[in-house]
C-alpha beads as a LAMMPS data file, in Angstrom:
LAMMPS data file: protein, C-alpha beads

294 atoms
293 bonds

1 atom types
1 bond types

-500.0 500.0 xlo xhi
-500.0 500.0 ylo yhi
-500.0 500.0 zlo zhi

Masses

1 110.0

Atoms # bond

1 1 1 207.062 180.527 -254.423
2 1 1 209.279 178.172 -252.446
3 1 1 207.357 174.955 -253.153
4 1 1 206.253 175.822 -256.710
5 1 1 208.602 173.240 -258.226
6 1 1 207.246 170.442 -256.020
7 1 1 203.655 171.514 -256.640
8 1 1 204.270 171.244 -260.382
9 1 1 205.845 167.797 -259.892
10 1 1 202.797 166.407 -258.077
11 1 1 200.442 168.059 -260.586
12 1 1 202.300 166.568 -263.554
13 1 1 202.456 163.143 -261.874
14 1 1 198.700 163.209 -261.297
15 1 1 198.089 164.237 -264.911
16 1 1 200.179 161.359 -266.264
17 1 1 198.636 158.849 -263.858
18 1 1 195.177 159.988 -264.923
19 1 1 195.716 158.766 -268.491
20 1 1 196.465 155.191 -267.468
21 1 1 192.979 153.676 -267.181
22 1 1 192.203 154.425 -270.828
23 1 1 195.473 153.076 -272.185
24 1 1 195.335 149.982 -269.982
25 1 1 191.783 149.265 -271.112
26 1 1 192.969 149.692 -274.704
27 1 1 195.756 147.161 -274.070
28 1 1 193.116 144.584 -273.062
29 1 1 191.866 144.589 -276.657
30 1 1 195.308 143.221 -277.589
31 1 1 194.783 140.189 -275.322
32 1 1 196.663 141.282 -272.186
33 1 1 195.390 141.383 -268.585
34 1 1 195.859 143.350 -265.358
35 1 1 198.263 140.886 -263.698
36 1 1 200.661 140.899 -266.659
37 1 1 200.503 144.625 -267.296
38 1 1 200.771 145.787 -263.674
39 1 1 203.768 143.556 -262.830
40 1 1 205.875 144.315 -265.894
41 1 1 204.996 147.975 -265.657
42 1 1 206.360 148.037 -262.092
43 1 1 209.360 145.794 -262.859
44 1 1 210.508 147.832 -265.868
45 1 1 210.008 151.039 -263.885
46 1 1 212.134 149.613 -261.049
47 1 1 214.941 148.815 -263.514
48 1 1 214.838 152.280 -265.094
49 1 1 214.808 154.005 -261.716
50 1 1 217.607 151.749 -260.432
51 1 1 219.808 152.683 -263.409
52 1 1 219.215 156.357 -262.727
53 1 1 219.695 156.005 -258.959
54 1 1 223.025 154.215 -259.344
55 1 1 224.236 156.610 -262.045
56 1 1 223.722 159.497 -259.601
57 1 1 224.999 157.707 -256.493
58 1 1 228.006 160.064 -256.172
59 1 1 225.648 162.329 -254.321
60 1 1 225.938 160.640 -250.909
61 1 1 223.449 162.893 -249.103
62 1 1 220.484 161.117 -247.616
63 1 1 221.658 157.534 -247.104
64 1 1 218.961 154.885 -246.925
65 1 1 218.535 153.239 -243.539
66 1 1 217.136 149.724 -243.096
67 1 1 213.988 151.121 -241.488
68 1 1 213.368 153.481 -244.411
69 1 1 214.063 150.651 -246.874
70 1 1 211.365 148.419 -245.327
71 1 1 208.919 151.323 -245.104
72 1 1 209.495 152.181 -248.781
73 1 1 208.921 148.547 -249.781
74 1 1 205.589 148.729 -247.942
75 1 1 204.775 152.009 -249.707
76 1 1 205.590 150.355 -253.033
77 1 1 203.325 147.420 -252.230
78 1 1 200.472 149.898 -251.710
79 1 1 200.896 151.576 -255.123
80 1 1 201.429 148.175 -256.768
81 1 1 198.122 146.916 -255.401
82 1 1 196.499 150.205 -256.397
83 1 1 197.506 149.717 -260.027
84 1 1 196.482 146.053 -260.060
85 1 1 193.047 146.662 -258.509
86 1 1 192.501 149.720 -260.692
87 1 1 193.455 147.855 -263.860
88 1 1 191.230 144.943 -262.873
89 1 1 188.308 147.314 -262.333
90 1 1 188.411 148.648 -265.917
91 1 1 187.931 145.078 -267.126
92 1 1 184.398 145.258 -265.705
93 1 1 183.413 148.944 -265.640
94 1 1 184.088 152.040 -267.727
95 1 1 187.349 153.932 -267.311
96 1 1 185.418 157.061 -266.333
97 1 1 183.548 155.260 -263.540
98 1 1 186.781 153.625 -262.337
99 1 1 188.532 156.979 -261.884
100 1 1 185.492 158.473 -260.129
101 1 1 185.587 155.627 -257.591
102 1 1 189.379 155.859 -257.262
103 1 1 188.984 159.502 -256.233
104 1 1 187.267 158.361 -253.030
105 1 1 190.798 158.250 -251.589
106 1 1 190.153 161.844 -250.537
107 1 1 187.693 160.868 -247.822
108 1 1 189.269 157.456 -247.217
109 1 1 192.280 159.436 -245.985
110 1 1 190.046 161.075 -243.372
111 1 1 188.825 157.663 -242.253
112 1 1 192.316 156.155 -241.982
113 1 1 193.699 159.182 -240.155
114 1 1 190.792 158.856 -237.700
115 1 1 191.307 155.107 -237.174
116 1 1 195.118 155.082 -237.096
117 1 1 196.166 158.534 -235.890
118 1 1 193.026 159.322 -233.831
119 1 1 192.435 162.499 -235.838
120 1 1 188.641 162.853 -235.730
121 1 1 187.118 164.544 -238.814
122 1 1 185.455 167.886 -238.217
123 1 1 181.898 168.844 -239.137
124 1 1 182.972 170.794 -242.280
125 1 1 184.967 167.752 -243.452
126 1 1 181.972 165.464 -242.961
127 1 1 179.768 167.877 -244.928
128 1 1 182.211 167.959 -247.842
129 1 1 182.377 164.141 -247.802
130 1 1 178.606 164.055 -248.333
131 1 1 179.001 166.353 -251.354
132 1 1 181.784 164.101 -252.701
133 1 1 179.472 161.090 -252.443
134 1 1 176.638 162.931 -254.211
135 1 1 179.061 164.055 -256.915
136 1 1 180.316 160.477 -257.240
137 1 1 176.810 159.148 -257.915
138 1 1 176.269 161.815 -260.566
139 1 1 179.735 161.646 -262.165
140 1 1 179.717 157.855 -262.300
141 1 1 176.176 157.792 -263.731
142 1 1 175.556 155.032 -261.193
143 1 1 171.769 155.398 -261.109
144 1 1 171.385 155.555 -264.901
145 1 1 174.020 152.988 -265.886
146 1 1 172.751 150.229 -268.162
147 1 1 175.608 147.901 -267.262
148 1 1 176.796 147.777 -263.678
149 1 1 179.372 145.361 -262.292
150 1 1 179.657 145.100 -258.508
151 1 1 182.928 143.205 -258.969
152 1 1 184.361 146.118 -260.933
153 1 1 183.184 148.607 -258.315
154 1 1 184.774 146.570 -255.505
155 1 1 188.079 146.430 -257.380
156 1 1 187.934 150.206 -257.886
157 1 1 187.125 150.777 -254.188
158 1 1 190.055 148.539 -253.228
159 1 1 192.348 150.599 -255.450
160 1 1 191.091 153.766 -253.762
161 1 1 191.850 152.360 -250.311
162 1 1 195.370 151.223 -251.216
163 1 1 195.982 154.553 -252.960
164 1 1 195.091 156.264 -249.680
165 1 1 197.662 154.120 -247.877
166 1 1 200.259 154.979 -250.538
167 1 1 199.723 158.747 -250.252
168 1 1 199.816 158.737 -246.439
169 1 1 202.872 156.473 -246.348
170 1 1 204.687 158.507 -249.020
171 1 1 204.143 161.698 -247.057
172 1 1 205.716 160.125 -243.948
173 1 1 208.894 158.793 -245.539
174 1 1 212.036 160.495 -244.268
175 1 1 212.778 163.644 -246.296
176 1 1 216.489 162.853 -246.027
177 1 1 216.200 159.949 -248.486
178 1 1 217.062 160.940 -252.073
179 1 1 214.060 160.862 -254.403
180 1 1 216.029 158.662 -256.844
181 1 1 216.576 156.012 -254.174
182 1 1 213.097 156.458 -252.745
183 1 1 211.298 155.923 -256.067
184 1 1 213.534 152.962 -256.975
185 1 1 212.758 151.104 -253.733
186 1 1 209.052 151.941 -254.026
187 1 1 208.940 150.253 -257.429
188 1 1 210.930 147.297 -256.083
189 1 1 208.258 146.852 -253.423
190 1 1 205.536 147.212 -256.036
191 1 1 206.955 144.552 -258.376
192 1 1 207.715 142.140 -255.502
193 1 1 204.175 142.461 -254.164
194 1 1 202.586 141.961 -257.588
195 1 1 204.792 138.963 -258.367
196 1 1 203.917 137.330 -255.048
197 1 1 200.162 137.463 -255.735
198 1 1 200.223 136.791 -259.501
199 1 1 203.324 134.627 -260.034
200 1 1 201.467 131.838 -261.860
201 1 1 200.088 134.211 -264.495
202 1 1 203.302 136.237 -264.758
203 1 1 205.506 133.173 -265.320
204 1 1 203.385 132.085 -268.277
205 1 1 205.346 132.824 -271.467
206 1 1 202.355 132.898 -273.820
207 1 1 201.957 136.667 -273.698
208 1 1 205.637 137.700 -273.902
209 1 1 206.264 139.203 -277.324
210 1 1 207.355 142.470 -278.951
211 1 1 203.841 143.921 -278.902
212 1 1 203.447 143.246 -275.193
213 1 1 206.780 144.826 -274.263
214 1 1 205.971 147.931 -276.332
215 1 1 202.842 148.349 -274.223
216 1 1 204.673 147.502 -270.981
217 1 1 207.498 149.968 -271.618
218 1 1 205.080 152.747 -272.574
219 1 1 202.949 152.201 -269.447
220 1 1 206.062 151.828 -267.269
221 1 1 207.498 155.160 -268.383
222 1 1 204.316 157.274 -268.621
223 1 1 202.263 155.622 -265.883
224 1 1 204.865 154.544 -263.329
225 1 1 208.499 155.671 -263.679
226 1 1 207.920 159.385 -264.142
227 1 1 204.864 159.775 -261.822
228 1 1 206.529 157.731 -259.052
229 1 1 209.662 159.884 -259.242
230 1 1 207.573 163.054 -259.242
231 1 1 205.429 161.913 -256.290
232 1 1 208.461 160.645 -254.330
233 1 1 210.143 164.004 -254.747
234 1 1 207.123 166.265 -254.334
235 1 1 204.644 164.781 -251.823
236 1 1 207.055 164.675 -248.901
237 1 1 208.015 168.323 -249.538
238 1 1 204.553 169.881 -249.750
239 1 1 202.591 167.438 -247.582
240 1 1 199.637 165.128 -248.067
241 1 1 197.009 167.897 -247.825
242 1 1 198.173 170.030 -250.759
243 1 1 199.183 166.895 -252.679
244 1 1 195.649 165.517 -252.355
245 1 1 194.266 168.740 -253.827
246 1 1 196.689 168.683 -256.736
247 1 1 196.121 164.996 -257.446
248 1 1 192.446 165.668 -258.146
249 1 1 193.703 166.579 -261.627
250 1 1 193.611 162.821 -262.285
251 1 1 189.809 162.949 -262.456
252 1 1 189.265 165.411 -265.343
253 1 1 192.315 164.041 -267.188
254 1 1 191.001 160.470 -266.962
255 1 1 187.491 161.513 -268.049
256 1 1 188.816 163.476 -271.040
257 1 1 191.200 160.659 -271.969
258 1 1 188.378 158.084 -271.786
259 1 1 186.314 160.295 -274.097
260 1 1 189.141 160.708 -276.640
261 1 1 190.815 157.278 -276.526
262 1 1 187.895 154.963 -275.700
263 1 1 185.045 157.104 -277.100
264 1 1 183.140 156.801 -273.799
265 1 1 180.067 159.019 -273.615
266 1 1 180.057 161.712 -270.933
267 1 1 176.650 163.274 -270.154
268 1 1 175.894 166.727 -268.749
269 1 1 174.841 165.215 -265.394
270 1 1 178.230 163.500 -265.151
271 1 1 180.029 166.773 -265.860
272 1 1 178.078 168.478 -263.073
273 1 1 178.980 165.574 -260.749
274 1 1 182.667 165.910 -261.648
275 1 1 182.575 169.637 -260.877
276 1 1 180.885 168.954 -257.508
277 1 1 183.503 166.310 -256.681
278 1 1 186.456 168.485 -257.639
279 1 1 185.133 171.495 -255.724
280 1 1 184.359 169.387 -252.629
281 1 1 187.742 167.647 -252.694
282 1 1 189.631 170.937 -253.042
283 1 1 187.603 172.596 -250.267
284 1 1 188.087 169.641 -247.922
285 1 1 191.828 169.436 -248.441
286 1 1 192.244 173.209 -248.258
287 1 1 190.439 173.104 -244.922
288 1 1 192.760 170.309 -243.731
289 1 1 195.839 172.325 -244.690
290 1 1 194.434 175.474 -243.019
291 1 1 193.536 173.530 -239.858
292 1 1 197.003 171.982 -239.623
293 1 1 198.633 175.428 -239.708
294 1 1 196.503 176.877 -236.908

Bonds

1 1 1 2
2 1 2 3
3 1 3 4
4 1 4 5
5 1 5 6
6 1 6 7
7 1 7 8
8 1 8 9
9 1 9 10
10 1 10 11
11 1 11 12
12 1 12 13
13 1 13 14
14 1 14 15
15 1 15 16
16 1 16 17
17 1 17 18
18 1 18 19
19 1 19 20
20 1 20 21
21 1 21 22
22 1 22 23
23 1 23 24
24 1 24 25
25 1 25 26
26 1 26 27
27 1 27 28
28 1 28 29
29 1 29 30
30 1 30 31
31 1 31 32
32 1 32 33
33 1 33 34
34 1 34 35
35 1 35 36
36 1 36 37
37 1 37 38
38 1 38 39
39 1 39 40
40 1 40 41
41 1 41 42
42 1 42 43
43 1 43 44
44 1 44 45
45 1 45 46
46 1 46 47
47 1 47 48
48 1 48 49
49 1 49 50
50 1 50 51
51 1 51 52
52 1 52 53
53 1 53 54
54 1 54 55
55 1 55 56
56 1 56 57
57 1 57 58
58 1 58 59
59 1 59 60
60 1 60 61
61 1 61 62
62 1 62 63
63 1 63 64
64 1 64 65
65 1 65 66
66 1 66 67
67 1 67 68
68 1 68 69
69 1 69 70
70 1 70 71
71 1 71 72
72 1 72 73
73 1 73 74
74 1 74 75
75 1 75 76
76 1 76 77
77 1 77 78
78 1 78 79
79 1 79 80
80 1 80 81
81 1 81 82
82 1 82 83
83 1 83 84
84 1 84 85
85 1 85 86
86 1 86 87
87 1 87 88
88 1 88 89
89 1 89 90
90 1 90 91
91 1 91 92
92 1 92 93
93 1 93 94
94 1 94 95
95 1 95 96
96 1 96 97
97 1 97 98
98 1 98 99
99 1 99 100
100 1 100 101
101 1 101 102
102 1 102 103
103 1 103 104
104 1 104 105
105 1 105 106
106 1 106 107
107 1 107 108
108 1 108 109
109 1 109 110
110 1 110 111
111 1 111 112
112 1 112 113
113 1 113 114
114 1 114 115
115 1 115 116
116 1 116 117
117 1 117 118
118 1 118 119
119 1 119 120
120 1 120 121
121 1 121 122
122 1 122 123
123 1 123 124
124 1 124 125
125 1 125 126
126 1 126 127
127 1 127 128
128 1 128 129
129 1 129 130
130 1 130 131
131 1 131 132
132 1 132 133
133 1 133 134
134 1 134 135
135 1 135 136
136 1 136 137
137 1 137 138
138 1 138 139
139 1 139 140
140 1 140 141
141 1 141 142
142 1 142 143
143 1 143 144
144 1 144 145
145 1 145 146
146 1 146 147
147 1 147 148
148 1 148 149
149 1 149 150
150 1 150 151
151 1 151 152
152 1 152 153
153 1 153 154
154 1 154 155
155 1 155 156
156 1 156 157
157 1 157 158
158 1 158 159
159 1 159 160
160 1 160 161
161 1 161 162
162 1 162 163
163 1 163 164
164 1 164 165
165 1 165 166
166 1 166 167
167 1 167 168
168 1 168 169
169 1 169 170
170 1 170 171
171 1 171 172
172 1 172 173
173 1 173 174
174 1 174 175
175 1 175 176
176 1 176 177
177 1 177 178
178 1 178 179
179 1 179 180
180 1 180 181
181 1 181 182
182 1 182 183
183 1 183 184
184 1 184 185
185 1 185 186
186 1 186 187
187 1 187 188
188 1 188 189
189 1 189 190
190 1 190 191
191 1 191 192
192 1 192 193
193 1 193 194
194 1 194 195
195 1 195 196
196 1 196 197
197 1 197 198
198 1 198 199
199 1 199 200
200 1 200 201
201 1 201 202
202 1 202 203
203 1 203 204
204 1 204 205
205 1 205 206
206 1 206 207
207 1 207 208
208 1 208 209
209 1 209 210
210 1 210 211
211 1 211 212
212 1 212 213
213 1 213 214
214 1 214 215
215 1 215 216
216 1 216 217
217 1 217 218
218 1 218 219
219 1 219 220
220 1 220 221
221 1 221 222
222 1 222 223
223 1 223 224
224 1 224 225
225 1 225 226
226 1 226 227
227 1 227 228
228 1 228 229
229 1 229 230
230 1 230 231
231 1 231 232
232 1 232 233
233 1 233 234
234 1 234 235
235 1 235 236
236 1 236 237
237 1 237 238
238 1 238 239
239 1 239 240
240 1 240 241
241 1 241 242
242 1 242 243
243 1 243 244
244 1 244 245
245 1 245 246
246 1 246 247
247 1 247 248
248 1 248 249
249 1 249 250
250 1 250 251
251 1 251 252
252 1 252 253
253 1 253 254
254 1 254 255
255 1 255 256
256 1 256 257
257 1 257 258
258 1 258 259
259 1 259 260
260 1 260 261
261 1 261 262
262 1 262 263
263 1 263 264
264 1 264 265
265 1 265 266
266 1 266 267
267 1 267 268
268 1 268 269
269 1 269 270
270 1 270 271
271 1 271 272
272 1 272 273
273 1 273 274
274 1 274 275
275 1 275 276
276 1 276 277
277 1 277 278
278 1 278 279
279 1 279 280
280 1 280 281
281 1 281 282
282 1 282 283
283 1 283 284
284 1 284 285
285 1 285 286
286 1 286 287
287 1 287 288
288 1 288 289
289 1 289 290
290 1 290 291
291 1 291 292
292 1 292 293
293 1 293 294
């Protein structure tokens, strides 16, 4: 299959990204916070990707234009905000609920495409959105939750919206730009955006120690450097529709990781909700891909 390699890249990136909420929440028990973690994660990733990009610069195909550079910085700002909002959300709500809310990017993409590109959603798409919302209520155990933080939910919804922007923007970046350069500039934009909104916290030296940098390097490699490179290379090749289907792998991975790492309880009703969400998301995105080819 021609695009099998790129499909695997997006699938692996989604799997790695899905583990992050649990590990980030675990890092909070060590005294760190979302502003510190998200910035250094992006900054270290930008450095690692820059080293690799410059070490492979002999390949001169796909030079970066100024327009693409600015667009990639914007794309990086979107994923930077996604990580920050997402990490903030797990300070208030469970990691499993946070990922369920993050997955609303699937129907947020319909909304943005309608508002920006005047692509009105069809009746089948609207029906699947209703199933996604029902599955969300069940999977997030929203009605039966003993502790519920509206602030955490709003942070998670914000991360879902910015993640939607990131996926759409990433799919529209010029395919002529090398993935090494593309992912490097994306992380530059991410770290610049996060520094601009959290500079006061970031410049505090109280948290900078060996333990913190062990966490930051781990999260930068597993949660940012590798997934960003995989997404930068794969999404633009296979398109946002198929990528959105593949990236649903984040949901079961995050739920399983929360169960193993954080010992969060997952009930049978939540499992049914997850299955409904995954099925609805896959059906909706398959329909979008089929419709685009007609």
